[in-house]
C-alpha positions as a LaTeX table, in Angstrom:
\begin{tabular}{lrrr}
\hline
Residue & $x$ (\AA) & $y$ (\AA) & $z$ (\AA) \\
\hline
Met1 & 6.76 & $-9.21$ & 7.02 \\
Thr2 & 3.30 & $-9.70$ & 5.60 \\
Ala3 & 0.35 & $-8.09$ & 7.39 \\
Asp4 & $-0.65$ & $-11.51$ & 8.72 \\
Gln5 & 2.85 & $-12.14$ & 10.08 \\
Ile6 & 2.89 & $-8.75$ & 11.80 \\
Leu7 & $-0.44$ & $-9.37$ & 13.50 \\
Lys8 & 0.55 & $-12.88$ & 14.55 \\
Gly9 & 3.84 & $-11.55$ & 15.97 \\
Ile10 & 2.03 & $-8.91$ & 18.00 \\
Glu11 & $-0.58$ & $-11.40$ & 19.19 \\
Asn12 & 2.13 & $-13.87$ & 20.28 \\
Leu13 & 4.11 & $-11.06$ & 21.98 \\
Glu14 & 7.05 & $-11.71$ & 19.63 \\
Ile15 & 7.03 & $-8.10$ & 18.43 \\
Asp16 & 5.69 & $-4.99$ & 20.16 \\
Ala17 & 4.33 & $-3.09$ & 17.16 \\
Gly18 & 4.10 & $-3.08$ & 13.40 \\
Val19 & 2.89 & $-0.95$ & 10.52 \\
Ser20 & $-0.09$ & $-2.39$ & 8.69 \\
Tyr21 & $-3.52$ & $-1.69$ & 7.24 \\
Leu22 & $-6.01$ & $-0.50$ & 9.86 \\
Glu23 & $-9.08$ & $-2.41$ & 8.81 \\
Asp24 & $-12.07$ & $-3.10$ & 11.04 \\
Ala25 & $-10.99$ & $-6.73$ & 11.59 \\
Val26 & $-7.58$ & $-5.53$ & 12.81 \\
Leu27 & $-8.99$ & $-2.84$ & 15.09 \\
Thr28 & $-11.30$ & $-5.29$ & 16.90 \\
Arg29 & $-8.24$ & $-7.24$ & 18.14 \\
Phe30 & $-5.46$ & $-4.65$ & 18.23 \\
Ala31 & $-4.90$ & $-0.98$ & 18.96 \\
Gly32 & $-4.14$ & 1.17 & 15.94 \\
Val33 & $-2.81$ & 4.68 & 15.36 \\
Pro34 & $-3.47$ & 6.05 & 11.86 \\
Leu35 & $-0.33$ & 7.28 & 10.07 \\
Tyr36 & $-1.52$ & 8.09 & 6.53 \\
Glu37 & $-3.99$ & 7.23 & 3.79 \\
Glu38 & $-2.75$ & 4.94 & 1.04 \\
Arg39 & $-3.99$ & 5.73 & $-2.48$ \\
Tyr40 & $-3.03$ & 3.83 & $-5.60$ \\
Cys41 & $-1.34$ & 4.60 & $-8.88$ \\
Leu42 & $-0.34$ & 2.72 & $-11.99$ \\
Leu43 & 3.41 & 2.97 & $-12.33$ \\
Val44 & 4.67 & 2.86 & $-15.91$ \\
Ala45 & 7.74 & 3.86 & $-17.89$ \\
Pro46 & 7.40 & 7.54 & $-18.91$ \\
Asp47 & 7.77 & 6.98 & $-22.64$ \\
Gly48 & 5.08 & 4.30 & $-22.95$ \\
Pro49 & 1.61 & 4.36 & $-24.49$ \\
Leu50 & 0.12 & 6.10 & $-21.44$ \\
Lys51 & 2.60 & 9.01 & $-21.41$ \\
Asp52 & $-0.13$ & 11.65 & $-21.84$ \\
Arg53 & $-2.52$ & 10.23 & $-19.26$ \\
Glu54 & $-3.29$ & 12.10 & $-16.05$ \\
Thr55 & $-5.55$ & 9.39 & $-14.58$ \\
Ile56 & $-6.61$ & 5.82 & $-15.32$ \\
Asp57 & $-9.43$ & 3.62 & $-14.05$ \\
Trp58 & $-9.03$ & 0.19 & $-12.45$ \\
Lys59 & $-10.41$ & $-1.68$ & $-15.45$ \\
Glu60 & $-8.01$ & $-0.06$ & $-17.88$ \\
Ala61 & $-5.07$ & $-0.54$ & $-15.48$ \\
Ala62 & $-5.81$ & $-4.28$ & $-15.50$ \\
Gln63 & $-5.23$ & $-4.38$ & $-19.26$ \\
Met64 & $-1.56$ & $-3.50$ & $-18.83$ \\
Pro65 & 1.13 & $-6.22$ & $-18.54$ \\
Leu66 & 1.19 & $-6.14$ & $-14.75$ \\
Cys67 & 3.76 & $-7.24$ & $-12.26$ \\
Leu68 & 2.28 & $-7.37$ & $-8.76$ \\
Leu69 & 3.15 & $-8.32$ & $-5.22$ \\
Thr70 & 2.67 & $-11.96$ & $-4.26$ \\
Pro71 & $-0.80$ & $-13.13$ & $-3.12$ \\
Asp72 & 0.31 & $-13.44$ & 0.53 \\
Met73 & 0.79 & $-9.66$ & 0.69 \\
Gln74 & $-2.16$ & $-7.58$ & 1.96 \\
His75 & $-1.53$ & $-4.92$ & $-0.69$ \\
Arg76 & $-2.01$ & $-7.54$ & $-3.43$ \\
Arg77 & $-5.28$ & $-8.73$ & $-1.91$ \\
Ile78 & $-6.54$ & $-5.14$ & $-1.74$ \\
Val79 & $-5.54$ & $-4.46$ & $-5.36$ \\
Glu80 & $-7.25$ & $-7.66$ & $-6.52$ \\
Arg81 & $-10.41$ & $-6.71$ & $-4.60$ \\
His82 & $-10.58$ & $-3.32$ & $-6.33$ \\
Leu83 & $-9.94$ & $-4.91$ & $-9.72$ \\
Arg84 & $-12.74$ & $-7.43$ & $-9.09$ \\
Glu85 & $-15.04$ & $-4.56$ & $-8.08$ \\
Ala86 & $-14.23$ & $-3.01$ & $-11.47$ \\
Gly87 & $-15.29$ & $-6.27$ & $-13.12$ \\
Val88 & $-11.88$ & $-7.65$ & $-14.05$ \\
Glu89 & $-9.68$ & $-10.50$ & $-12.92$ \\
Val90 & $-5.98$ & $-10.08$ & $-13.46$ \\
Val91 & $-3.22$ & $-12.62$ & $-13.88$ \\
Pro92 & 0.08 & $-10.84$ & $-13.36$ \\
Arg93 & 2.96 & $-11.70$ & $-15.64$ \\
Leu94 & 5.44 & $-11.39$ & $-12.80$ \\
Glu95 & 5.15 & $-11.54$ & $-8.99$ \\
Ser96 & 7.49 & $-10.45$ & $-6.21$ \\
Asn97 & 7.24 & $-9.76$ & $-2.50$ \\
Ser98 & 9.21 & $-6.53$ & $-2.96$ \\
Leu99 & 7.95 & $-3.18$ & $-4.24$ \\
Ile100 & 11.54 & $-2.31$ & $-5.14$ \\
Val101 & 11.73 & $-5.35$ & $-7.46$ \\
Leu102 & 8.44 & $-4.35$ & $-9.09$ \\
His103 & 9.72 & $-0.81$ & $-9.53$ \\
Thr104 & 12.89 & $-2.14$ & $-11.18$ \\
His105 & 10.91 & $-4.26$ & $-13.65$ \\
Val106 & 8.65 & $-1.34$ & $-14.56$ \\
Arg107 & 11.73 & 0.76 & $-15.33$ \\
Ser108 & 12.54 & $-1.73$ & $-18.09$ \\
Gly109 & 9.47 & $-0.48$ & $-19.98$ \\
Lys110 & 7.96 & $-3.95$ & $-20.35$ \\
Trp111 & 5.64 & $-3.96$ & $-17.33$ \\
Ala112 & 3.42 & $-1.78$ & $-15.20$ \\
Thr113 & 2.50 & $-2.17$ & $-11.56$ \\
Ile114 & $-0.08$ & $-0.89$ & $-9.12$ \\
Met115 & 1.50 & 0.54 & $-6.02$ \\
Pro116 & 0.85 & 3.05 & $-3.27$ \\
Ala117 & 1.18 & 6.56 & $-4.67$ \\
Arg118 & 3.32 & 7.72 & $-1.72$ \\
Phe119 & 5.76 & 4.88 & $-2.28$ \\
Ala120 & 6.01 & 5.69 & $-5.98$ \\
Asp121 & 6.71 & 9.34 & $-5.11$ \\
Thr122 & 9.34 & 8.32 & $-2.57$ \\
Ile123 & 11.41 & 6.06 & $-4.80$ \\
Asp124 & 11.07 & 7.85 & $-8.11$ \\
His125 & 13.61 & 10.19 & $-9.60$ \\
Pro126 & 12.13 & 12.75 & $-12.01$ \\
Gly127 & 11.71 & 11.30 & $-15.46$ \\
Leu128 & 12.40 & 7.65 & $-14.60$ \\
Met129 & 8.77 & 6.68 & $-13.98$ \\
Gln130 & 5.26 & 7.93 & $-14.49$ \\
Ala131 & 2.79 & 7.45 & $-11.65$ \\
Ile132 & $-0.78$ & 7.70 & $-12.96$ \\
Pro133 & $-3.44$ & 8.01 & $-10.22$ \\
Ile134 & $-6.06$ & 5.25 & $-10.40$ \\
Val135 & $-9.58$ & 6.68 & $-10.22$ \\
Glu136 & $-13.13$ & 5.54 & $-10.85$ \\
Pro137 & $-13.28$ & 4.87 & $-8.06$ \\
Thr138 & $-10.55$ & 6.61 & $-6.13$ \\
Val139 & $-9.95$ & 4.42 & $-3.10$ \\
Ser140 & $-7.80$ & 4.75 & $-0.03$ \\
His141 & $-6.88$ & 2.60 & 2.94 \\
Thr142 & $-5.53$ & 3.73 & 6.29 \\
Ile143 & $-2.03$ & 2.62 & 7.19 \\
Gly144 & $-1.06$ & 2.79 & 10.83 \\
Leu145 & 0.91 & 1.57 & 13.80 \\
Val146 & $-0.58$ & $-1.59$ & 15.32 \\
Thr147 & 0.01 & $-2.66$ & 18.93 \\
Thr148 & $-1.68$ & $-4.83$ & 21.53 \\
Gln149 & $-4.71$ & $-3.45$ & 23.36 \\
Arg150 & $-3.10$ & $-3.83$ & 26.77 \\
Glu151 & $-2.61$ & $-1.07$ & 29.32 \\
Pro152 & $-0.24$ & 0.11 & 30.41 \\
Leu153 & 1.96 & $-0.22$ & 27.37 \\
Pro154 & 5.66 & $-0.82$ & 27.93 \\
Pro155 & 7.45 & 2.58 & 28.04 \\
Leu156 & 9.18 & 2.20 & 24.69 \\
Val157 & 5.94 & 1.17 & 22.97 \\
Ala158 & 4.06 & 4.05 & 24.64 \\
His159 & 6.67 & 6.46 & 23.26 \\
Leu160 & 6.35 & 4.90 & 19.79 \\
Val161 & 2.56 & 5.31 & 19.94 \\
Ala162 & 2.95 & 8.98 & 20.92 \\
Glu163 & 5.32 & 9.56 & 17.99 \\
Ala164 & 2.91 & 7.76 & 15.64 \\
Arg165 & 0.10 & 10.09 & 16.75 \\
Thr166 & 2.30 & 13.10 & 15.97 \\
Ile167 & 3.19 & 11.71 & 12.54 \\
Gly168 & $-0.44$ & 10.84 & 11.83 \\
Lys169 & $-1.52$ & 14.41 & 12.57 \\
Arg170 & 1.26 & 15.79 & 10.38 \\
Tyr171 & 0.27 & 13.63 & 7.41 \\
Gly172 & $-3.47$ & 14.01 & 7.89 \\
Ala173 & $-4.18$ & 10.37 & 8.72 \\
Gly174 & $-7.83$ & 9.67 & 8.14 \\
Ala175 & $-8.10$ & 12.59 & 5.72 \\
Ala176 & $-7.79$ & 12.53 & 1.95 \\
Asp177 & $-4.31$ & 13.12 & 0.46 \\
\hline
\end{tabular}
């Protein structure tokens, strides 16, 4: 589900909780429990022209042949905002609503993508991909569990919130990676 679909589902009591970006606009209408901080990397094939790079900036990342998530995805809107802040507009060569599909296309060596660094670490096997941290500026966004602001919460949702708090503490939610 997109972030907008998750929030609408919670608001309409169609779902009890979801994982989404904890931005100020979300937290004014919903309760949120931070889980982790999302940072970004440029994912490329390991034998490409950037094979010796340890970092890259947003402007240079935009010069790559990018495949990105579709515009209805919150991640895409965040990436575009940071690219605009760096003074560039990007027109991706390929779009998908799946990070797995983007990962697969990058493995071909013809494209690059911007994705959450934790996701890149999770799905990569050593040597198949190169995740280059995007810096200048280094940005992060808090990802967390979103629920309604009602009390008391249903027992299952209350238990989920408690577990989310434990996970958030373990992964240093709100702190830098």
